[in-house]
C-alpha positions as CSV (number, residue, x, y, z in Angstrom):
1,M,94.7,81.5,137.5
2,K,94.1,83.3,141.2
3,S,91.2,82.8,143.5
4,S,90.5,87.0,143.0
5,S,90.7,86.6,139.4
6,L,88.7,83.1,139.6
7,V,86.2,85.2,142.3
8,W,85.9,88.4,139.7
9,T,85.4,85.6,136.5
10,I,82.8,84.0,138.5
11,L,81.0,88.1,139.1
12,G,81.3,88.6,135.9
13,V,78.5,85.9,134.6
14,I,76.0,86.3,137.5
15,V,76.2,90.1,136.3
16,A,76.0,89.5,133.1
17,I,73.3,87.1,133.4
18,V,71.0,89.7,135.8
19,I,71.5,91.8,133.1
20,A,70.6,89.6,129.9
21,W,68.1,88.6,131.9
22,F,66.0,92.6,132.0
23,L,67.7,93.0,128.4
24,V,65.0,90.3,127.6
25,N,62.3,90.8,130.2
26,I,62.0,95.0,128.0
27,L,62.1,93.4,125.0
28,F,59.5,91.3,125.7
29,S,57.5,93.5,127.2
30,V,57.6,96.0,124.0
31,V,57.6,93.2,121.9
32,A,54.1,92.3,123.9
33,V,52.9,95.7,123.9
34,I,53.6,95.9,119.2
35,F,51.8,92.4,118.6
36,K,48.7,93.9,120.8
37,L,48.3,97.2,119.2
38,I,48.7,95.5,115.5
39,I,45.9,93.1,116.8
40,V,43.9,96.2,117.9
41,A,43.8,97.8,114.1
42,V,43.6,94.7,112.7
43,V,40.5,94.3,114.1
44,A,39.5,98.8,114.2
45,L,39.7,97.9,110.6
46,I,37.5,95.0,110.7
47,V,35.2,96.4,112.6
48,F,35.0,100.1,110.8
49,L,35.0,97.8,107.3
50,V,31.0,96.4,109.0
51,L,29.7,100.0,110.0
52,R,30.5,101.3,106.5
53,S,28.8,98.9,104.9
54,V,26.3,98.6,106.5
55,F,25.3,102.4,106.6
56,A,26.0,102.2,103.7
57,R,23.3,99.7,102.6
58,R,21.2,101.6,104.7
59,D,21.4,104.8,102.8
60,G,21.4,103.3,99.4
């Protein structure tokens, strides 16, 4: 193996690691936002149901 080929291989590995690092960070950010939206939707649904039952008892 030539030394220039070894240098390009090492640089390729470093570039691949850097790209993978950014992609994983973006993926985790997207997953965190989706998870947060799901939690907000569930809590909002629970609050809505509680408020609806409170006002239904008042009217009834």
